[in-house]
MIKEFI-647162 format. One record per residue (C-alpha): residue number from 1; residue in three letters; x negated, y negated, z negated. Coordinates in nm, 3 decimals, padded with zeros to 5 digits. Layout:
N
(NUM, "ALA", (X, Y, Z));
...
***
This chain:
113
(1, "UNK", (-08.724, -09.581, -09.316));
(2, "UNK", (-08.661, -09.517, -08.948));
(3, "UNK", (-09.010, -09.642, -08.861));
(4, "UNK", (-09.165, -09.388, -09.098));
(5, "UNK", (-08.954, -09.107, -08.955));
(6, "UNK", (-09.053, -09.207, -08.601));
(7, "UNK", (-09.420, -09.190, -08.698));
(8, "UNK", (-09.374, -08.844, -08.850));
(9, "UNK", (-09.180, -08.720, -08.547));
(10, "UNK", (-09.454, -08.828, -08.308));
(11, "UNK", (-09.713, -08.648, -08.520));
(12, "UNK", (-09.940, -08.950, -08.540));
(13, "UNK", (-09.932, -08.958, -08.920));
(14, "UNK", (-10.252, -08.750, -08.933));
(15, "UNK", (-10.447, -09.020, -08.750));
(16, "UNK", (-10.310, -09.285, -08.986));
(17, "UNK", (-10.400, -09.070, -09.287));
(18, "UNK", (-10.754, -09.009, -09.162));
(19, "UNK", (-10.792, -09.379, -09.086));
(20, "UNK", (-10.685, -09.486, -09.434));
(21, "UNK", (-10.873, -09.214, -09.622));
(22, "UNK", (-11.203, -09.241, -09.439));
(23, "UNK", (-11.174, -09.608, -09.349));
(24, "UNK", (-11.061, -09.765, -09.675));
(25, "UNK", (-11.077, -09.512, -09.959));
(26, "UNK", (-11.418, -09.359, -09.890));
(27, "UNK", (-11.608, -09.693, -09.873));
(28, "UNK", (-11.447, -09.794, -10.204));
(29, "UNK", (-11.547, -09.461, -10.362));
(30, "UNK", (-11.900, -09.491, -10.223));
(31, "UNK", (-11.934, -09.835, -10.378));
(32, "UNK", (-11.815, -09.703, -10.715));
(33, "UNK", (-12.069, -09.420, -10.728));
(34, "UNK", (-12.440, -09.476, -10.710));
(35, "UNK", (-12.605, -09.281, -10.430));
(36, "UNK", (-12.921, -09.320, -10.232));
(37, "UNK", (-12.887, -09.577, -09.949));
(38, "UNK", (-13.023, -09.317, -09.706));
(39, "UNK", (-12.728, -09.091, -09.782));
(40, "UNK", (-12.484, -09.377, -09.788));
(41, "UNK", (-12.582, -09.540, -09.459));
(42, "UNK", (-12.766, -09.270, -09.270));
(43, "UNK", (-12.576, -08.952, -09.340));
(44, "UNK", (-12.225, -09.070, -09.424));
(45, "UNK", (-12.191, -09.376, -09.197));
(46, "UNK", (-12.436, -09.261, -08.932));
(47, "UNK", (-12.350, -08.894, -08.892));
(48, "UNK", (-12.029, -08.801, -09.075));
(49, "UNK", (-11.818, -09.086, -08.942));
(50, "UNK", (-11.951, -09.039, -08.588));
(51, "UNK", (-11.839, -08.676, -08.601));
(52, "UNK", (-11.497, -08.781, -08.732));
(53, "UNK", (-11.465, -09.041, -08.453));
(54, "UNK", (-11.559, -08.778, -08.194));
(55, "UNK", (-11.302, -08.535, -08.329));
(56, "UNK", (-11.036, -08.806, -08.318));
(57, "UNK", (-11.112, -08.886, -07.953));
(58, "UNK", (-11.117, -08.518, -07.858));
(59, "UNK", (-10.789, -08.432, -08.030));
(60, "UNK", (-10.618, -08.739, -07.887));
(61, "UNK", (-10.706, -08.628, -07.535));
(62, "UNK", (-10.608, -08.265, -07.599));
(63, "UNK", (-10.276, -08.359, -07.758));
(64, "UNK", (-10.218, -08.638, -07.506));
(65, "UNK", (-10.189, -08.898, -07.779));
(66, "UNK", (-10.189, -09.269, -07.723));
(67, "UNK", (-10.524, -09.435, -07.670));
(68, "UNK", (-10.439, -09.698, -07.930));
(69, "UNK", (-10.475, -09.435, -08.205));
(70, "UNK", (-10.851, -09.452, -08.144));
(71, "UNK", (-10.842, -09.797, -08.298));
(72, "UNK", (-10.715, -09.680, -08.638));
(73, "UNK", (-11.042, -09.551, -08.785));
(74, "UNK", (-11.252, -09.851, -08.673));
(75, "UNK", (-10.992, -10.104, -08.792));
(76, "UNK", (-10.944, -09.939, -09.131));
(77, "UNK", (-11.321, -09.893, -09.164));
(78, "UNK", (-11.372, -10.264, -09.100));
(79, "UNK", (-11.117, -10.349, -09.367));
(80, "UNK", (-11.271, -10.105, -09.614));
(81, "UNK", (-11.629, -10.219, -09.565));
(82, "UNK", (-11.526, -10.584, -09.567));
(83, "UNK", (-11.396, -10.547, -09.922));
(84, "UNK", (-11.611, -10.270, -10.068));
(85, "UNK", (-11.909, -10.198, -09.848));
(86, "UNK", (-12.225, -10.355, -09.721));
(87, "UNK", (-12.150, -10.626, -09.468));
(88, "UNK", (-12.391, -10.483, -09.209));
(89, "UNK", (-12.186, -10.160, -09.201));
(90, "UNK", (-11.921, -10.343, -08.999));
(91, "UNK", (-12.147, -10.292, -08.697));
(92, "UNK", (-12.072, -09.920, -08.723));
(93, "UNK", (-11.717, -10.005, -08.614));
(94, "UNK", (-11.835, -10.055, -08.256));
(95, "UNK", (-12.020, -09.723, -08.268));
(96, "UNK", (-11.712, -09.535, -08.388));
(97, "UNK", (-11.494, -09.695, -08.125));
(98, "UNK", (-11.745, -09.610, -07.850));
(99, "UNK", (-11.779, -09.248, -07.966));
(100, "UNK", (-11.400, -09.205, -07.980));
(101, "UNK", (-11.363, -09.357, -07.636));
(102, "UNK", (-11.641, -09.142, -07.488));
(103, "UNK", (-11.505, -08.817, -07.627));
(104, "UNK", (-11.155, -08.919, -07.517));
(105, "UNK", (-11.276, -08.988, -07.165));
(106, "UNK", (-11.513, -08.694, -07.130));
(107, "UNK", (-11.291, -08.421, -07.270));
(108, "UNK", (-11.064, -08.249, -07.024));
(109, "UNK", (-10.706, -08.149, -07.075));
(110, "UNK", (-10.623, -07.785, -07.033));
(111, "UNK", (-10.437, -07.714, -06.711));
(112, "UNK", (-10.183, -07.434, -06.740));
(113, "UNK", (-10.059, -07.266, -06.426));
***
């Protein structure tokens, strides 16, 4: 119980929630429904997740969060696609990690004087 309270106090629960929802739940839902592979791989994995990864990297830098939180979405995405997605989608993990790292490194923190 104290571990859960520590996570909530540090306000990292949002990153964990996004990682689980978009990394595990969404690939399972996408497997359950029948959609065009262009939408599945191109739009959702290729565009939507890249935007989410960029937002994660940007907010981590702005809120001065730990760099290890960038690993949550790629790790959960790998788990989700391993069980419920196409096996080639695991290569998107590297893309999401790179985008998070780039936005984390390129975004500046606001200096208050």
